[in-house]
mmCIF file of the N, C-alpha and C atoms, coordinates in Angstrom:
data_MODEL
# 
_entry.id   MODEL 
# 
loop_
_atom_site.group_PDB 
_atom_site.id 
_atom_site.type_symbol 
_atom_site.label_atom_id 
_atom_site.label_alt_id 
_atom_site.label_comp_id 
_atom_site.label_asym_id 
_atom_site.label_entity_id 
_atom_site.label_seq_id 
_atom_site.pdbx_PDB_ins_code 
_atom_site.Cartn_x 
_atom_site.Cartn_y 
_atom_site.Cartn_z 
_atom_site.occupancy 
_atom_site.B_iso_or_equiv 
_atom_site.pdbx_formal_charge 
_atom_site.auth_seq_id 
_atom_site.auth_comp_id 
_atom_site.auth_asym_id 
_atom_site.auth_atom_id 
_atom_site.pdbx_PDB_model_num 
ATOM 1   N N  . UNK A 1 1  ? 95.976  94.753 102.886 1.00 0.00 ? 1  UNK A N  1 
ATOM 2   C CA . UNK A 1 1  ? 94.901  94.790 101.810 1.00 0.00 ? 1  UNK A CA 1 
ATOM 3   C C  . UNK A 1 1  ? 93.538  95.127 101.936 1.00 0.00 ? 1  UNK A C  1 
ATOM 4   N N  . UNK A 1 2  ? 92.956  95.958 101.194 1.00 0.00 ? 2  UNK A N  1 
ATOM 5   C CA . UNK A 1 2  ? 91.240  96.444 101.586 1.00 0.00 ? 2  UNK A CA 1 
ATOM 6   C C  . UNK A 1 2  ? 90.887  95.284 101.231 1.00 0.00 ? 2  UNK A C  1 
ATOM 7   N N  . UNK A 1 3  ? 89.588  95.588 102.423 1.00 0.00 ? 3  UNK A N  1 
ATOM 8   C CA . UNK A 1 3  ? 88.615  94.373 102.391 1.00 0.00 ? 3  UNK A CA 1 
ATOM 9   C C  . UNK A 1 3  ? 87.650  94.431 101.100 1.00 0.00 ? 3  UNK A C  1 
ATOM 10  N N  . UNK A 1 4  ? 87.092  93.704 100.325 1.00 0.00 ? 4  UNK A N  1 
ATOM 11  C CA . UNK A 1 4  ? 86.374  94.056 99.842  1.00 0.00 ? 4  UNK A CA 1 
ATOM 12  C C  . UNK A 1 4  ? 85.270  93.181 99.918  1.00 0.00 ? 4  UNK A C  1 
ATOM 13  N N  . UNK A 1 5  ? 84.098  93.363 99.224  1.00 0.00 ? 5  UNK A N  1 
ATOM 14  C CA . UNK A 1 5  ? 82.775  92.991 99.700  1.00 0.00 ? 5  UNK A CA 1 
ATOM 15  C C  . UNK A 1 5  ? 82.515  91.895 98.584  1.00 0.00 ? 5  UNK A C  1 
ATOM 16  N N  . UNK A 1 6  ? 82.315  90.520 99.161  1.00 0.00 ? 6  UNK A N  1 
ATOM 17  C CA . UNK A 1 6  ? 81.132  89.256 97.908  1.00 0.00 ? 6  UNK A CA 1 
ATOM 18  C C  . UNK A 1 6  ? 80.346  88.840 98.319  1.00 0.00 ? 6  UNK A C  1 
ATOM 19  N N  . UNK A 1 7  ? 79.776  88.121 97.622  1.00 0.00 ? 7  UNK A N  1 
ATOM 20  C CA . UNK A 1 7  ? 78.054  87.235 98.186  1.00 0.00 ? 7  UNK A CA 1 
ATOM 21  C C  . UNK A 1 7  ? 78.149  85.853 97.236  1.00 0.00 ? 7  UNK A C  1 
ATOM 22  N N  . UNK A 1 8  ? 78.016  85.272 98.682  1.00 0.00 ? 8  UNK A N  1 
ATOM 23  C CA . UNK A 1 8  ? 77.911  83.849 98.329  1.00 0.00 ? 8  UNK A CA 1 
ATOM 24  C C  . UNK A 1 8  ? 76.193  83.547 98.082  1.00 0.00 ? 8  UNK A C  1 
ATOM 25  N N  . UNK A 1 9  ? 76.269  82.629 97.360  1.00 0.00 ? 9  UNK A N  1 
ATOM 26  C CA . UNK A 1 9  ? 74.249  81.886 97.705  1.00 0.00 ? 9  UNK A CA 1 
ATOM 27  C C  . UNK A 1 9  ? 74.027  81.126 98.710  1.00 0.00 ? 9  UNK A C  1 
ATOM 28  N N  . UNK A 1 10 ? 72.632  81.013 98.905  1.00 0.00 ? 10 UNK A N  1 
ATOM 29  C CA . UNK A 1 10 ? 72.700  80.544 99.735  1.00 0.00 ? 10 UNK A CA 1 
ATOM 30  C C  . UNK A 1 10 ? 73.073  79.409 100.239 1.00 0.00 ? 10 UNK A C  1 
ATOM 31  N N  . UNK A 1 11 ? 72.846  78.994 99.071  1.00 0.00 ? 11 UNK A N  1 
ATOM 32  C CA . UNK A 1 11 ? 73.057  76.933 99.061  1.00 0.00 ? 11 UNK A CA 1 
ATOM 33  C C  . UNK A 1 11 ? 74.621  77.472 99.419  1.00 0.00 ? 11 UNK A C  1 
ATOM 34  N N  . UNK A 1 12 ? 75.389  77.858 99.116  1.00 0.00 ? 12 UNK A N  1 
ATOM 35  C CA . UNK A 1 12 ? 76.818  78.406 99.309  1.00 0.00 ? 12 UNK A CA 1 
ATOM 36  C C  . UNK A 1 12 ? 77.327  78.471 100.490 1.00 0.00 ? 12 UNK A C  1 
ATOM 37  N N  . UNK A 1 13 ? 76.844  79.208 101.406 1.00 0.00 ? 13 UNK A N  1 
ATOM 38  C CA . UNK A 1 13 ? 76.649  79.507 102.764 1.00 0.00 ? 13 UNK A CA 1 
ATOM 39  C C  . UNK A 1 13 ? 76.093  78.031 104.264 1.00 0.00 ? 13 UNK A C  1 
ATOM 40  N N  . UNK A 1 14 ? 75.228  77.681 102.981 1.00 0.00 ? 14 UNK A N  1 
ATOM 41  C CA . UNK A 1 14 ? 74.699  76.403 103.842 1.00 0.00 ? 14 UNK A CA 1 
ATOM 42  C C  . UNK A 1 14 ? 75.342  74.814 103.798 1.00 0.00 ? 14 UNK A C  1 
ATOM 43  N N  . UNK A 1 15 ? 76.482  74.747 102.336 1.00 0.00 ? 15 UNK A N  1 
ATOM 44  C CA . UNK A 1 15 ? 77.779  74.129 102.118 1.00 0.00 ? 15 UNK A CA 1 
ATOM 45  C C  . UNK A 1 15 ? 78.306  74.656 103.253 1.00 0.00 ? 15 UNK A C  1 
ATOM 46  N N  . UNK A 1 16 ? 78.647  75.579 103.556 1.00 0.00 ? 16 UNK A N  1 
ATOM 47  C CA . UNK A 1 16 ? 80.003  76.215 103.793 1.00 0.00 ? 16 UNK A CA 1 
ATOM 48  C C  . UNK A 1 16 ? 80.155  75.833 105.619 1.00 0.00 ? 16 UNK A C  1 
ATOM 49  N N  . UNK A 1 17 ? 78.656  76.104 106.129 1.00 0.00 ? 17 UNK A N  1 
ATOM 50  C CA . UNK A 1 17 ? 78.451  76.023 107.590 1.00 0.00 ? 17 UNK A CA 1 
ATOM 51  C C  . UNK A 1 17 ? 78.464  74.550 108.038 1.00 0.00 ? 17 UNK A C  1 
ATOM 52  N N  . UNK A 1 18 ? 77.710  73.832 106.974 1.00 0.00 ? 18 UNK A N  1 
ATOM 53  C CA . UNK A 1 18 ? 78.024  72.117 107.030 1.00 0.00 ? 18 UNK A CA 1 
ATOM 54  C C  . UNK A 1 18 ? 78.926  71.415 107.229 1.00 0.00 ? 18 UNK A C  1 
ATOM 55  N N  . UNK A 1 19 ? 79.854  71.778 105.684 1.00 0.00 ? 19 UNK A N  1 
ATOM 56  C CA . UNK A 1 19 ? 81.002  71.568 105.882 1.00 0.00 ? 19 UNK A CA 1 
ATOM 57  C C  . UNK A 1 19 ? 82.384  72.225 107.224 1.00 0.00 ? 19 UNK A C  1 
ATOM 58  N N  . UNK A 1 20 ? 82.078  73.198 107.536 1.00 0.00 ? 20 UNK A N  1 
ATOM 59  C CA . UNK A 1 20 ? 82.861  73.703 108.945 1.00 0.00 ? 20 UNK A CA 1 
ATOM 60  C C  . UNK A 1 20 ? 82.466  72.891 110.278 1.00 0.00 ? 20 UNK A C  1 
ATOM 61  N N  . UNK A 1 21 ? 80.925  72.513 110.385 1.00 0.00 ? 21 UNK A N  1 
ATOM 62  C CA . UNK A 1 21 ? 81.139  71.594 111.254 1.00 0.00 ? 21 UNK A CA 1 
ATOM 63  C C  . UNK A 1 21 ? 81.253  70.065 111.043 1.00 0.00 ? 21 UNK A C  1 
ATOM 64  N N  . UNK A 1 22 ? 81.409  69.814 109.827 1.00 0.00 ? 22 UNK A N  1 
ATOM 65  C CA . UNK A 1 22 ? 82.000  68.337 109.632 1.00 0.00 ? 22 UNK A CA 1 
ATOM 66  C C  . UNK A 1 22 ? 83.185  68.150 110.368 1.00 0.00 ? 22 UNK A C  1 
ATOM 67  N N  . UNK A 1 23 ? 84.130  68.951 109.631 1.00 0.00 ? 23 UNK A N  1 
ATOM 68  C CA . UNK A 1 23 ? 85.336  69.225 109.096 1.00 0.00 ? 23 UNK A CA 1 
ATOM 69  C C  . UNK A 1 23 ? 86.195  69.613 110.582 1.00 0.00 ? 23 UNK A C  1 
ATOM 70  N N  . UNK A 1 24 ? 85.384  70.450 111.431 1.00 0.00 ? 24 UNK A N  1 
ATOM 71  C CA . UNK A 1 24 ? 85.497  71.211 112.698 1.00 0.00 ? 24 UNK A CA 1 
ATOM 72  C C  . UNK A 1 24 ? 86.733  71.898 112.626 1.00 0.00 ? 24 UNK A C  1 
ATOM 73  N N  . UNK A 1 25 ? 86.665  72.820 110.848 1.00 0.00 ? 25 UNK A N  1 
ATOM 74  C CA . UNK A 1 25 ? 87.497  73.830 110.385 1.00 0.00 ? 25 UNK A CA 1 
ATOM 75  C C  . UNK A 1 25 ? 86.662  75.556 110.600 1.00 0.00 ? 25 UNK A C  1 
ATOM 76  N N  . UNK A 1 26 ? 87.369  75.951 110.860 1.00 0.00 ? 26 UNK A N  1 
ATOM 77  C CA . UNK A 1 26 ? 86.086  77.620 110.710 1.00 0.00 ? 26 UNK A CA 1 
ATOM 78  C C  . UNK A 1 26 ? 86.317  77.893 109.025 1.00 0.00 ? 26 UNK A C  1 
ATOM 79  N N  . UNK A 1 27 ? 85.147  78.671 108.869 1.00 0.00 ? 27 UNK A N  1 
ATOM 80  C CA . UNK A 1 27 ? 84.322  79.084 107.663 1.00 0.00 ? 27 UNK A CA 1 
ATOM 81  C C  . UNK A 1 27 ? 85.954  79.598 106.564 1.00 0.00 ? 27 UNK A C  1 
ATOM 82  N N  . UNK A 1 28 ? 86.555  80.693 107.664 1.00 0.00 ? 28 UNK A N  1 
ATOM 83  C CA . UNK A 1 28 ? 87.594  81.457 107.061 1.00 0.00 ? 28 UNK A CA 1 
ATOM 84  C C  . UNK A 1 28 ? 88.785  80.826 106.499 1.00 0.00 ? 28 UNK A C  1 
ATOM 85  N N  . UNK A 1 29 ? 89.494  79.278 106.892 1.00 0.00 ? 29 UNK A N  1 
ATOM 86  C CA . UNK A 1 29 ? 89.875  78.149 106.422 1.00 0.00 ? 29 UNK A CA 1 
ATOM 87  C C  . UNK A 1 29 ? 89.074  77.412 105.452 1.00 0.00 ? 29 UNK A C  1 
ATOM 88  N N  . UNK A 1 30 ? 88.505  77.331 105.602 1.00 0.00 ? 30 UNK A N  1 
ATOM 89  C CA . UNK A 1 30 ? 87.776  76.693 104.038 1.00 0.00 ? 30 UNK A CA 1 
ATOM 90  C C  . UNK A 1 30 ? 87.913  77.156 103.140 1.00 0.00 ? 30 UNK A C  1 
ATOM 91  N N  . UNK A 1 31 ? 87.286  78.622 102.627 1.00 0.00 ? 31 UNK A N  1 
ATOM 92  C CA . UNK A 1 31 ? 87.335  79.720 102.354 1.00 0.00 ? 31 UNK A CA 1 
ATOM 93  C C  . UNK A 1 31 ? 88.889  79.569 101.463 1.00 0.00 ? 31 UNK A C  1 
ATOM 94  N N  . UNK A 1 32 ? 89.835  79.905 102.201 1.00 0.00 ? 32 UNK A N  1 
ATOM 95  C CA . UNK A 1 32 ? 90.917  79.918 101.891 1.00 0.00 ? 32 UNK A CA 1 
ATOM 96  C C  . UNK A 1 32 ? 91.608  79.051 101.055 1.00 0.00 ? 32 UNK A C  1 
ATOM 97  N N  . UNK A 1 33 ? 91.276  77.390 101.632 1.00 0.00 ? 33 UNK A N  1 
ATOM 98  C CA . UNK A 1 33 ? 91.705  76.182 100.969 1.00 0.00 ? 33 UNK A CA 1 
ATOM 99  C C  . UNK A 1 33 ? 91.092  76.283 99.980  1.00 0.00 ? 33 UNK A C  1 
ATOM 100 N N  . UNK A 1 34 ? 90.119  76.671 99.922  1.00 0.00 ? 34 UNK A N  1 
ATOM 101 C CA . UNK A 1 34 ? 89.101  76.457 98.277  1.00 0.00 ? 34 UNK A CA 1 
ATOM 102 C C  . UNK A 1 34 ? 89.738  77.224 97.297  1.00 0.00 ? 34 UNK A C  1 
ATOM 103 N N  . UNK A 1 35 ? 89.855  78.802 97.693  1.00 0.00 ? 35 UNK A N  1 
ATOM 104 C CA . UNK A 1 35 ? 90.515  79.152 96.969  1.00 0.00 ? 35 UNK A CA 1 
ATOM 105 C C  . UNK A 1 35 ? 92.453  79.443 96.321  1.00 0.00 ? 35 UNK A C  1 
ATOM 106 N N  . UNK A 1 36 ? 92.693  78.564 97.617  1.00 0.00 ? 36 UNK A N  1 
ATOM 107 C CA . UNK A 1 36 ? 94.308  77.983 97.213  1.00 0.00 ? 36 UNK A CA 1 
ATOM 108 C C  . UNK A 1 36 ? 94.154  76.957 95.996  1.00 0.00 ? 36 UNK A C  1 
ATOM 109 N N  . UNK A 1 37 ? 93.101  76.292 96.275  1.00 0.00 ? 37 UNK A N  1 
ATOM 110 C CA . UNK A 1 37 ? 93.038  75.184 95.194  1.00 0.00 ? 37 UNK A CA 1 
ATOM 111 C C  . UNK A 1 37 ? 92.889  75.566 93.554  1.00 0.00 ? 37 UNK A C  1 
ATOM 112 N N  . UNK A 1 38 ? 91.330  76.135 93.934  1.00 0.00 ? 38 UNK A N  1 
ATOM 113 C CA . UNK A 1 38 ? 90.488  76.996 92.488  1.00 0.00 ? 38 UNK A CA 1 
ATOM 114 C C  . UNK A 1 38 ? 92.264  77.820 91.792  1.00 0.00 ? 38 UNK A C  1 
ATOM 115 N N  . UNK A 1 39 ? 93.042  78.354 92.339  1.00 0.00 ? 39 UNK A N  1 
ATOM 116 C CA . UNK A 1 39 ? 94.389  79.495 91.447  1.00 0.00 ? 39 UNK A CA 1 
ATOM 117 C C  . UNK A 1 39 ? 95.004  78.275 91.328  1.00 0.00 ? 39 UNK A C  1 
ATOM 118 N N  . UNK A 1 40 ? 95.566  77.450 92.136  1.00 0.00 ? 40 UNK A N  1 
ATOM 119 C CA . UNK A 1 40 ? 96.459  76.388 91.352  1.00 0.00 ? 40 UNK A CA 1 
ATOM 120 C C  . UNK A 1 40 ? 95.999  75.677 90.030  1.00 0.00 ? 40 UNK A C  1 
ATOM 121 N N  . UNK A 1 41 ? 94.276  74.786 90.308  1.00 0.00 ? 41 UNK A N  1 
ATOM 122 C CA . UNK A 1 41 ? 93.715  74.544 88.909  1.00 0.00 ? 41 UNK A CA 1 
ATOM 123 C C  . UNK A 1 41 ? 94.383  75.432 87.983  1.00 0.00 ? 41 UNK A C  1 
ATOM 124 N N  . UNK A 1 42 ? 93.518  76.717 88.495  1.00 0.00 ? 42 UNK A N  1 
ATOM 125 C CA . UNK A 1 42 ? 93.501  77.395 87.438  1.00 0.00 ? 42 UNK A CA 1 
ATOM 126 C C  . UNK A 1 42 ? 94.970  78.442 86.576  1.00 0.00 ? 42 UNK A C  1 
ATOM 127 N N  . UNK A 1 43 ? 95.649  78.024 87.196  1.00 0.00 ? 43 UNK A N  1 
ATOM 128 C CA . UNK A 1 43 ? 97.432  78.447 86.726  1.00 0.00 ? 43 UNK A CA 1 
ATOM 129 C C  . UNK A 1 43 ? 97.926  77.395 86.322  1.00 0.00 ? 43 UNK A C  1 
ATOM 130 N N  . UNK A 1 44 ? 97.289  76.092 86.422  1.00 0.00 ? 44 UNK A N  1 
ATOM 131 C CA . UNK A 1 44 ? 97.771  74.863 85.535  1.00 0.00 ? 44 UNK A CA 1 
ATOM 132 C C  . UNK A 1 44 ? 96.784  75.065 84.117  1.00 0.00 ? 44 UNK A C  1 
ATOM 133 N N  . UNK A 1 45 ? 95.646  75.267 83.955  1.00 0.00 ? 45 UNK A N  1 
ATOM 134 C CA . UNK A 1 45 ? 94.610  74.994 83.089  1.00 0.00 ? 45 UNK A CA 1 
ATOM 135 C C  . UNK A 1 45 ? 95.371  76.528 81.982  1.00 0.00 ? 45 UNK A C  1 
ATOM 136 N N  . UNK A 1 46 ? 95.925  77.222 82.732  1.00 0.00 ? 46 UNK A N  1 
ATOM 137 C CA . UNK A 1 46 ? 96.180  78.744 81.859  1.00 0.00 ? 46 UNK A CA 1 
ATOM 138 C C  . UNK A 1 46 ? 97.453  78.589 81.264  1.00 0.00 ? 46 UNK A C  1 
ATOM 139 N N  . UNK A 1 47 ? 98.468  77.680 81.839  1.00 0.00 ? 47 UNK A N  1 
ATOM 140 C CA . UNK A 1 47 ? 99.814  77.384 81.587  1.00 0.00 ? 47 UNK A CA 1 
ATOM 141 C C  . UNK A 1 47 ? 99.654  76.388 80.439  1.00 0.00 ? 47 UNK A C  1 
ATOM 142 N N  . UNK A 1 48 ? 98.797  74.862 80.929  1.00 0.00 ? 48 UNK A N  1 
ATOM 143 C CA . UNK A 1 48 ? 98.292  74.169 79.819  1.00 0.00 ? 48 UNK A CA 1 
ATOM 144 C C  . UNK A 1 48 ? 97.950  74.938 78.590  1.00 0.00 ? 48 UNK A C  1 
ATOM 145 N N  . UNK A 1 49 ? 97.409  75.786 78.406  1.00 0.00 ? 49 UNK A N  1 
ATOM 146 C CA . UNK A 1 49 ? 96.681  76.192 77.071  1.00 0.00 ? 49 UNK A CA 1 
ATOM 147 C C  . UNK A 1 49 ? 97.587  77.102 76.527  1.00 0.00 ? 49 UNK A C  1 
ATOM 148 N N  . UNK A 1 50 ? 98.556  77.615 77.020  1.00 0.00 ? 50 UNK A N  1 
ATOM 149 C CA . UNK A 1 50 ? 99.764  78.801 76.439  1.00 0.00 ? 50 UNK A CA 1 
ATOM 150 C C  . UNK A 1 50 ? 100.432 77.510 76.190  1.00 0.00 ? 50 UNK A C  1 
ATOM 151 N N  . UNK A 1 51 ? 100.562 75.849 76.718  1.00 0.00 ? 51 UNK A N  1 
ATOM 152 C CA . UNK A 1 51 ? 101.618 75.401 75.686  1.00 0.00 ? 51 UNK A CA 1 
ATOM 153 C C  . UNK A 1 51 ? 101.041 75.160 74.705  1.00 0.00 ? 51 UNK A C  1 
ATOM 154 N N  . UNK A 1 52 ? 99.551  74.575 74.734  1.00 0.00 ? 52 UNK A N  1 
ATOM 155 C CA . UNK A 1 52 ? 98.887  73.964 73.272  1.00 0.00 ? 52 UNK A CA 1 
ATOM 156 C C  . UNK A 1 52 ? 98.850  75.264 72.143  1.00 0.00 ? 52 UNK A C  1 
ATOM 157 N N  . UNK A 1 53 ? 98.707  76.641 72.675  1.00 0.00 ? 53 UNK A N  1 
ATOM 158 C CA . UNK A 1 53 ? 98.901  78.168 71.807  1.00 0.00 ? 53 UNK A CA 1 
ATOM 159 C C  . UNK A 1 53 ? 100.277 77.771 71.182  1.00 0.00 ? 53 UNK A C  1 
ATOM 160 N N  . UNK A 1 54 ? 101.040 77.615 72.034  1.00 0.00 ? 54 UNK A N  1 
ATOM 161 C CA . UNK A 1 54 ? 102.784 77.724 70.965  1.00 0.00 ? 54 UNK A CA 1 
ATOM 162 C C  . UNK A 1 54 ? 103.062 76.511 70.355  1.00 0.00 ? 54 UNK A C  1 
ATOM 163 N N  . UNK A 1 55 ? 102.567 75.328 70.804  1.00 0.00 ? 55 UNK A N  1 
ATOM 164 C CA . UNK A 1 55 ? 102.900 74.218 69.886  1.00 0.00 ? 55 UNK A CA 1 
ATOM 165 C C  . UNK A 1 55 ? 102.024 74.086 68.224  1.00 0.00 ? 55 UNK A C  1 
ATOM 166 N N  . UNK A 1 56 ? 100.923 74.846 68.702  1.00 0.00 ? 56 UNK A N  1 
ATOM 167 C CA . UNK A 1 56 ? 99.821  74.984 67.370  1.00 0.00 ? 56 UNK A CA 1 
ATOM 168 C C  . UNK A 1 56 ? 100.768 75.906 66.598  1.00 0.00 ? 56 UNK A C  1 
ATOM 169 N N  . UNK A 1 57 ? 102.035 77.112 67.031  1.00 0.00 ? 57 UNK A N  1 
ATOM 170 C CA . UNK A 1 57 ? 101.735 77.714 66.142  1.00 0.00 ? 57 UNK A CA 1 
ATOM 171 C C  . UNK A 1 57 ? 103.248 77.206 66.005  1.00 0.00 ? 57 UNK A C  1 
ATOM 172 N N  . UNK A 1 58 ? 104.394 76.105 66.544  1.00 0.00 ? 58 UNK A N  1 
ATOM 173 C CA . UNK A 1 58 ? 105.412 75.806 66.192  1.00 0.00 ? 58 UNK A CA 1 
ATOM 174 C C  . UNK A 1 58 ? 105.343 74.688 64.760  1.00 0.00 ? 58 UNK A C  1 
ATOM 175 N N  . UNK A 1 59 ? 103.855 73.692 64.930  1.00 0.00 ? 59 UNK A N  1 
ATOM 176 C CA . UNK A 1 59 ? 104.044 72.506 64.780  1.00 0.00 ? 59 UNK A CA 1 
ATOM 177 C C  . UNK A 1 59 ? 103.566 72.700 62.771  1.00 0.00 ? 59 UNK A C  1 
ATOM 178 N N  . UNK A 1 60 ? 104.660 71.813 62.320  1.00 0.00 ? 60 UNK A N  1 
ATOM 179 C CA . UNK A 1 60 ? 104.452 71.862 60.917  1.00 0.00 ? 60 UNK A CA 1 
ATOM 180 C C  . UNK A 1 60 ? 103.825 70.553 60.209  1.00 0.00 ? 60 UNK A C  1 
ATOM 181 N N  . UNK A 1 61 ? 103.394 70.485 59.436  1.00 0.00 ? 61 UNK A N  1 
ATOM 182 C CA . UNK A 1 61 ? 103.333 68.953 59.010  1.00 0.00 ? 61 UNK A CA 1 
ATOM 183 C C  . UNK A 1 61 ? 104.424 69.007 57.728  1.00 0.00 ? 61 UNK A C  1 
ATOM 184 N N  . UNK A 1 62 ? 104.186 67.551 57.595  1.00 0.00 ? 62 UNK A N  1 
ATOM 185 C CA . UNK A 1 62 ? 105.285 67.166 57.057  1.00 0.00 ? 62 UNK A CA 1 
ATOM 186 C C  . UNK A 1 62 ? 105.431 67.877 55.279  1.00 0.00 ? 62 UNK A C  1 
ATOM 187 N N  . UNK A 1 63 ? 104.486 68.195 54.570  1.00 0.00 ? 63 UNK A N  1 
ATOM 188 C CA . UNK A 1 63 ? 105.012 68.694 53.605  1.00 0.00 ? 63 UNK A CA 1 
ATOM 189 C C  . UNK A 1 63 ? 105.071 70.633 53.625  1.00 0.00 ? 63 UNK A C  1 
ATOM 190 N N  . UNK A 1 64 ? 105.132 71.141 54.448  1.00 0.00 ? 64 UNK A N  1 
ATOM 191 C CA . UNK A 1 64 ? 104.943 72.509 54.964  1.00 0.00 ? 64 UNK A CA 1 
ATOM 192 C C  . UNK A 1 64 ? 106.586 72.356 55.352  1.00 0.00 ? 64 UNK A C  1 
ATOM 193 N N  . UNK A 1 65 ? 107.159 71.172 56.107  1.00 0.00 ? 65 UNK A N  1 
ATOM 194 C CA . UNK A 1 65 ? 108.941 71.402 56.828  1.00 0.00 ? 65 UNK A CA 1 
ATOM 195 C C  . UNK A 1 65 ? 109.662 71.219 55.730  1.00 0.00 ? 65 UNK A C  1 
ATOM 196 N N  . UNK A 1 66 ? 109.153 70.316 54.250  1.00 0.00 ? 66 UNK A N  1 
ATOM 197 C CA . UNK A 1 66 ? 110.383 69.934 53.571  1.00 0.00 ? 66 UNK A CA 1 
ATOM 198 C C  . UNK A 1 66 ? 109.463 70.397 52.209  1.00 0.00 ? 66 UNK A C  1 
ATOM 199 N N  . UNK A 1 67 ? 108.684 71.935 52.478  1.00 0.00 ? 67 UNK A N  1 
ATOM 200 C CA . UNK A 1 67 ? 108.516 72.794 51.269  1.00 0.00 ? 67 UNK A CA 1 
ATOM 201 C C  . UNK A 1 67 ? 109.736 73.591 50.980  1.00 0.00 ? 67 UNK A C  1 
ATOM 202 N N  . UNK A 1 68 ? 110.234 73.542 49.586  1.00 0.00 ? 68 UNK A N  1 
ATOM 203 C CA . UNK A 1 68 ? 110.958 74.281 49.180  1.00 0.00 ? 68 UNK A CA 1 
ATOM 204 C C  . UNK A 1 68 ? 112.406 73.574 49.580  1.00 0.00 ? 68 UNK A C  1 
ATOM 205 N N  . UNK A 1 69 ? 112.793 72.976 50.040  1.00 0.00 ? 69 UNK A N  1 
ATOM 206 C CA . UNK A 1 69 ? 113.667 71.974 50.047  1.00 0.00 ? 69 UNK A CA 1 
ATOM 207 C C  . UNK A 1 69 ? 114.731 70.882 49.019  1.00 0.00 ? 69 UNK A C  1 
ATOM 208 N N  . UNK A 1 70 ? 116.049 71.764 48.779  1.00 0.00 ? 70 UNK A N  1 
ATOM 209 C CA . UNK A 1 70 ? 116.422 70.687 47.702  1.00 0.00 ? 70 UNK A CA 1 
ATOM 210 C C  . UNK A 1 70 ? 116.781 69.810 48.355  1.00 0.00 ? 70 UNK A C  1 
ATOM 211 N N  . UNK A 1 71 ? 117.666 68.641 47.776  1.00 0.00 ? 71 UNK A N  1 
ATOM 212 C CA . UNK A 1 71 ? 118.269 68.072 48.533  1.00 0.00 ? 71 UNK A CA 1 
ATOM 213 C C  . UNK A 1 71 ? 119.047 67.191 46.962  1.00 0.00 ? 71 UNK A C  1 
# 
């Protein structure tokens, strides 16, 4: 995979360095763990939104459901 350059804020760099020392983990591990969690949470939110959108399209109120039904 091609390496992409990205920029972190000074605050993020400081936090990364501090947590690296506190947790005794290298910065790459911390970044990868954070990204995995971000991707998992974002995927969950997208799936929930998709379900909400599908439900919104299929939910009928009582009158809409029974409209034009002859019993």
